[in-house]
BAVEXFI-395222 format. One record per residue (C-alpha): residue number from 0; x, y, z. Coordinates in steps of 0.1 Angstrom, whole numbers, plus 5000, padded with zeros to 4 digits. Layout:
 pos east north   up
 NUM    X     Y    Z
...
***
This chain:
 pos east north   up
   0 6009  3186 4735
   1 6012  3210 4705
   2 5983  3222 4684
   3 5980  3222 4646
   4 5980  3184 4648
   5 5950  3181 4624
   6 5974  3167 4598
   7 5982  3136 4619
   8 5954  3134 4644
   9 5921  3121 4631
  10 5888  3136 4642
  11 5871  3114 4668
  12 5838  3122 4685
  13 5829  3107 4719
  14 5815  3072 4719
  15 5778  3070 4712
  16 5754  3043 4724
  17 5741  3022 4696
  18 5706  3029 4684
  19 5690  2996 4695
  20 5702  3001 4730
  21 5696  3038 4734
  22 5659  3037 4724
  23 5653  3015 4754
  24 5659  3045 4778
  25 5662  3083 4781
  26 5699  3084 4790
  27 5722  3108 4772
  28 5736  3090 4741
  29 5770  3105 4740
  30 5798  3098 4766
  31 5823  3123 4779
  32 5858  3124 4765
  33 5885  3109 4786
  34 5913  3133 4794
  35 5937  3119 4768
  36 5909  3120 4742
  37 5900  3156 4749
  38 5936  3168 4747
  39 5943  3149 4715
  40 5911  3163 4699
  41 5919  3198 4711
  42 5954  3195 4697
  43 5938  3194 4662
  44 5930  3231 4664
  45 5949  3252 4638
  46 5950  3282 4661
  47 5938  3304 4632
  48 5948  3341 4631
  49 5912  3349 4625
  50 5892  3323 4646
  51 5860  3319 4626
  52 5847  3294 4653
  53 5846  3323 4677
  54 5827  3344 4652
  55 5803  3315 4647
  56 5796  3313 4684
  57 5768  3336 4697
  58 5787  3339 4730
  59 5820  3347 4712
  60 5837  3321 4733
  61 5875  3321 4733
  62 5875  3287 4717
  63 5911  3285 4703
  64 5925  3296 4736
  65 5908  3270 4757
  66 5914  3243 4731
  67 5951  3251 4734
  68 5951  3249 4772
  69 5932  3216 4769
  70 5958  3203 4745
  71 5985  3213 4769
  72 5970  3194 4798
  73 5958  3225 4816
  74 5920  3218 4819
  75 5913  3240 4849
  76 5927  3270 4832
  77 5908  3260 4800
  78 5876  3258 4821
  79 5882  3292 4837
  80 5886  3307 4802
  81 5855  3289 4790
  82 5833  3300 4819
  83 5845  3337 4815
  84 5822  3341 4785
  85 5795  3315 4792
  86 5775  3308 4823
  87 5762  3274 4810
  88 5791  3259 4789
  89 5785  3222 4798
  90 5749  3227 4788
  91 5757  3245 4755
  92 5783  3218 4748
  93 5755  3192 4749
  94 5727  3209 4731
  95 5741  3236 4708
  96 5738  3228 4671
  97 5776  3231 4667
  98 5774  3219 4631
  99 5756  3252 4623
 100 5777  3274 4647
 101 5813  3270 4659
 102 5821  3237 4643
 103 5804  3246 4610
 104 5826  3278 4610
 105 5858  3260 4618
 106 5885  3268 4592
 107 5894  3231 4590
 108 5858  3223 4581
 109 5858  3250 4554
 110 5891  3239 4539
 111 5884  3203 4534
 112 5896  3189 4567
 113 5873  3177 4594
 114 5864  3202 4621
 115 5876  3202 4657
 116 5850  3186 4681
 117 5846  3219 4699
 118 5813  3211 4716
 119 5825  3178 4731
 120 5856  3195 4745
 121 5834  3222 4760
 122 5812  3196 4777
 123 5842  3177 4789
 124 5857  3208 4806
 125 5823  3217 4823
 126 5817  3182 4836
 127 5853  3180 4849
 128 5849  3213 4866
 129 5819  3200 4886
 130 5836  3167 4894
 131 5867  3184 4907
 132 5850  3211 4927
 133 5863  3239 4906
 134 5827  3254 4905
 135 5817  3267 4939
 136 5788  3289 4951
 137 5791  3325 4941
 138 5805  3348 4968
 139 5802  3384 4956
 140 5830  3408 4964
 141 5804  3434 4974
 142 5769  3429 4986
 143 5744  3455 4972
 144 5711  3465 4987
 145 5692  3465 4954
 146 5671  3435 4944
 147 5661  3422 4910
 148 5632  3400 4900
 149 5637  3376 4871
 150 5606  3362 4855
 151 5615  3328 4841
 152 5639  3302 4853
 153 5651  3291 4818
 154 5685  3297 4803
 155 5682  3335 4799
 156 5670  3338 4835
 157 5696  3315 4849
 158 5724  3332 4830
 159 5713  3367 4841
 160 5709  3355 4877
 161 5745  3341 4877
 162 5759  3374 4865
 163 5738  3396 4887
 164 5745  3376 4919
 165 5782  3378 4911
 166 5778  3416 4910
 167 5763  3414 4945
 168 5726  3420 4938
 169 5698  3402 4956
 170 5681  3381 4930
 171 5647  3364 4930
 172 5636  3341 4902
 173 5598  3336 4896
 174 5586  3307 4875
 175 5553  3291 4866
 176 5566  3256 4868
 177 5575  3235 4898
 178 5612  3230 4889
 179 5638  3255 4878
 180 5653  3253 4843
 181 5625  3262 4820
 182 5628  3243 4786
 183 5661  3229 4797
 184 5642  3208 4821
 185 5608  3204 4805
 186 5613  3210 4768
 187 5645  3192 4760
 188 5645  3154 4765
 189 5670  3137 4788
 190 5687  3118 4760
 191 5701  3152 4749
 192 5704  3168 4784
 193 5701  3148 4816
 194 5683  3168 4842
 195 5709  3165 4869
 196 5731  3186 4846
 197 5706  3214 4848
 198 5699  3209 4885
 199 5735  3213 4896
 200 5734  3248 4879
 201 5701  3259 4895
 202 5712  3244 4929
 203 5744  3264 4927
 204 5725  3296 4923
 205 5703  3287 4953
 206 5735  3280 4973
 207 5747  3314 4962
 208 5717  3332 4977
 209 5694  3334 4947
 210 5658  3328 4958
 211 5633  3308 4937
 212 5596  3313 4938
 213 5581  3284 4919
 214 5546  3276 4908
 215 5541  3313 4905
 216 5521  3329 4876
 217 5528  3366 4873
 218 5495  3383 4869
 219 5476  3356 4888
 220 5496  3346 4919
 221 5514  3380 4922
 222 5507  3411 4902
 223 5534  3427 4880
 224 5528  3460 4898
 225 5536  3442 4931
 226 5569  3430 4916
 227 5578  3465 4905
 228 5572  3478 4940
 229 5591  3450 4956
 230 5622  3451 4934
 231 5645  3477 4919
 232 5645  3461 4885
 233 5628  3433 4866
 234 5640  3410 4839
 235 5614  3393 4818
 236 5629  3360 4805
 237 5598  3339 4800
 238 5606  3324 4766
 239 5578  3317 4741
 240 5553  3290 4748
 241 5523  3296 4726
 242 5523  3268 4700
 243 5515  3274 4664
 244 5487  3250 4655
 245 5475  3232 4624
 246 5447  3247 4603
 247 5436  3218 4581
 248 5404  3198 4582
 249 5402  3175 4612
 250 5430  3193 4632
 251 5407  3197 4662
 252 5408  3160 4670
 253 5419  3150 4705
 254 5445  3128 4688
 255 5463  3160 4676
 256 5486  3174 4703
 257 5511  3203 4706
 258 5548  3194 4708
 259 5554  3212 4741
 260 5525  3195 4758
 261 5539  3161 4747
 262 5575  3169 4757
 263 5566  3185 4791
 264 5545  3154 4799
 265 5573  3130 4789
 266 5599  3149 4810
 267 5575  3151 4840
 268 5570  3113 4838
 269 5608  3110 4838
 270 5608  3127 4871
 271 5583  3103 4884
 272 5553  3126 4883
 273 5518  3112 4878
 274 5503  3128 4847
 275 5467  3119 4838
 276 5471  3125 4800
 277 5500  3101 4800
 278 5483  3075 4822
 279 5452  3075 4799
 280 5474  3072 4768
 281 5466  3106 4752
 282 5502  3118 4755
 283 5519  3084 4754
 284 5532  3071 4721
 285 5535  3035 4732
 286 5521  3011 4706
 287 5510  3039 4683
 288 5517  3051 4648
 289 5531  3086 4654
 290 5534  3114 4629
 291 5553  3145 4639
 292 5548  3176 4617
 293 5577  3201 4616
 294 5614  3203 4607
 295 5631  3220 4637
 296 5649  3206 4667
 297 5616  3204 4686
 298 5603  3180 4660
 299 5635  3159 4664
 300 5629  3159 4701
 301 5594  3146 4696
 302 5602  3118 4671
 303 5631  3106 4692
 304 5609  3107 4724
 305 5582  3086 4706
 306 5607  3059 4696
 307 5617  3056 4733
 308 5581  3054 4744
 309 5576  3023 4723
 310 5558  3037 4692
 311 5548  3012 4666
 312 5561  3036 4639
 313 5574  3072 4638
 314 5572  3095 4608
 315 5584  3131 4604
 316 5565  3152 4578
 317 5584  3183 4566
 318 5574  3206 4537
 319 5609  3212 4524
 320 5638  3188 4517
 321 5666  3177 4540
 322 5690  3204 4528
 323 5665  3231 4538
 324 5656  3217 4572
 325 5661  3241 4600
 326 5670  3215 4626
 327 5704  3201 4634
 328 5717  3176 4608
 329 5732  3157 4637
 330 5698  3153 4653
 331 5682  3141 4620
 332 5710  3115 4616
 333 5704  3103 4652
 334 5666  3101 4645
 335 5672  3081 4613
 336 5695  3057 4632
 337 5667  3052 4657
 338 5642  3041 4630
 339 5624  3074 4623
 340 5610  3077 4587
 341 5611  3111 4570
 342 5586  3123 4545
 343 5604  3152 4529
 344 5586  3177 4506
 345 5553  3169 4522
 346 5527  3191 4539
 347 5497  3181 4560
 348 5464  3184 4540
 349 5438  3168 4564
 350 5437  3148 4596
 351 5418  3116 4591
 352 5395  3103 4618
 353 5369  3119 4641
 354 5368  3143 4670
 355 5380  3117 4695
 356 5406  3098 4676
 357 5428  3101 4645
 358 5433  3074 4619
 359 5458  3090 4597
 360 5472  3121 4580
 361 5466  3130 4544
 362 5497  3147 4530
 363 5503  3168 4499
 364 5535  3163 4480
 365 5555  3195 4474
 366 5584  3206 4452
 367 5609  3234 4455
 368 5606  3263 4431
 369 5633  3282 4413
 370 5654  3303 4437
 371 5646  3339 4441
 372 5671  3368 4440
 373 5682  3360 4476
 374 5686  3323 4466
 375 5656  3312 4487
 376 5635  3285 4472
 377 5598  3285 4477
 378 5575  3255 4477
 379 5545  3246 4457
 380 5520  3217 4455
 381 5524  3189 4430
 382 5489  3187 4418
 383 5472  3154 4424
 384 5501  3139 4443
 385 5488  3130 4477
 386 5493  3102 4502
 387 5477  3089 4534
 388 5499  3081 4564
 389 5487  3058 4592
 390 5485  3077 4625
 391 5471  3072 4660
 392 5489  3103 4674
 393 5498  3135 4655
 394 5522  3159 4671
 395 5524  3195 4659
 396 5560  3209 4661
 397 5554  3240 4640
 398 5571  3265 4662
 399 5562  3289 4690
 400 5549  3324 4694
 401 5549  3348 4723
 402 5520  3349 4747
 403 5503  3383 4752
 404 5526  3397 4778
 405 5509  3431 4783
 406 5476  3413 4789
 407 5491  3385 4811
 408 5509  3411 4833
 409 5482  3437 4831
 410 5508  3462 4821
 411 5496  3479 4789
 412 5527  3501 4788
 413 5548  3471 4779
 414 5550  3476 4741
 415 5553  3446 4717
 416 5566  3443 4682
 417 5544  3432 4653
 418 5555  3397 4660
 419 5542  3399 4696
 420 5577  3399 4712
 421 5586  3425 4738
 422 5599  3457 4723
 423 5633  3468 4737
 424 5655  3498 4730
 425 5678  3495 4700
 426 5709  3476 4710
 427 5697  3473 4746
 428 5674  3452 4768
 429 5654  3479 4784
 430 5617  3477 4776
 431 5593  3507 4773
 432 5586  3505 4811
 433 5612  3520 4833
 434 5632  3495 4853
 435 5619  3465 4833
 436 5642  3446 4810
 437 5636  3416 4787
 438 5659  3390 4771
 439 5659  3357 4753
 440 5631  3343 4732
 441 5605  3367 4745
 442 5626  3394 4727
 443 5641  3376 4697
 444 5614  3350 4691
 445 5619  3312 4693
 446 5656  3306 4690
 447 5686  3287 4704
 448 5695  3282 4740
 449 5729  3297 4734
 450 5713  3329 4723
 451 5692  3330 4754
 452 5724  3326 4775
 453 5741  3354 4756
 454 5711  3378 4760
 455 5707  3369 4797
 456 5743  3378 4803
 457 5741  3410 4783
 458 5708  3420 4800
 459 5725  3416 4834
 460 5751  3441 4823
 461 5724  3465 4812
 462 5705  3461 4845
 463 5738  3467 4864
 464 5744  3499 4844
 465 5709  3511 4850
 466 5710  3505 4887
 467 5743  3522 4891
 468 5733  3553 4871
 469 5696  3556 4882
 470 5705  3583 4907
 471 5718  3604 4878
 472 5684  3603 4860
 473 5665  3637 4862
 474 5634  3635 4885
 475 5610  3642 4857
 476 5622  3610 4840
 477 5608  3588 4867
 478 5574  3582 4851
 479 5572  3556 4823
 480 5559  3580 4797
 481 5589  3604 4801
 482 5612  3573 4801
 483 5597  3559 4769
 484 5598  3593 4752
 485 5634  3598 4762
 486 5644  3564 4749
 487 5626  3571 4716
 488 5646  3604 4712
***
């Protein structure tokens, strides 16, 4: 089938389970394309001379090329091209905010036509690859003697492990949780990413010779210094887990919980784990009036989880309007379909209730100010305009900050930025400690999974270069102080 068929082929997305049915379970709400659907939708690509979709993708995926191959009925070749730039394409195809990335940059979208459904085709190719056995365990061309420790089994760690094992290195992943996958497993609900999709990736790494050490806190169960002695290089890919908390009267009530605690509990219950705070109702929305504070994708995960847990009502409070919301517009639309109410231009002013229980949330109505020189609008209170929302459970989805890594790892030579993220060399992933690298959210701050994948892959290339050139480094550069000084110069 030819491309450039956008003039006769109408944009169609995969079928979506209706809202009334989907809130009864945690299954993914979108179906996969059928082969004919995928080829027809891929044929809409205009094959632009300058592919803005590729520029809009953090991974710089060769999108027009694998769309063309899909349209021509050559899915295996399309898959191979897709996997050349991404270690987790079927996962990114599910959870990337394509409306803000590749699809939002699509020339058809920008010129008044409807964009190509890039993410759905990417997911289709990845799922087909697993179903048809195109994805096999990694067999390196050359086995190397050097070993690498990766701290964190999330997307950045998984992506780096894939690339490093392909290069023949011995790779060990250390993680504080009992299951590999990081926030892909415990932070993102199953209705967006079913857990078997992550497991088949982490299982493939295990089958490829990657070792997992789970339930392992670096600094407690094993020291950072021991890791440095045991391995030739270390990649810190822990992500950021420290929640930003409310600072309004009453915020210390037990009925106010952090988004990640709530989502991790929900996902663990989905695995069949027994969690005390779910059993006693503290982290269960069933029968409650739930208020979620925040406007990002984590907030959308929380409100949509609460509807599935049987909440009496679910309200999202965000201080700006919908147009300025940082989360995916697609996720907001899904939440609205599922009965979530949005209180735009509203900020929390006080938690109502006592230390044990909450009874409501007092909100302050806001308005946008005149745009500044950069076009950014501020917000200000509308004096005297307040409202009380009923609430039995208040979930804070205000974002995440880095934990104190030098303190956790007992490694004061690990320098951090003023935001608390690990400091790396300009344009590189090497930290201020020789042989230690960092990638993902712990470097860039809370961000998208696709950026974690990109940085994990790039960090793997940096580690490979370091290990292959280490013998060329002068002897006096072996200590960390000399290394940091040399890097600064």
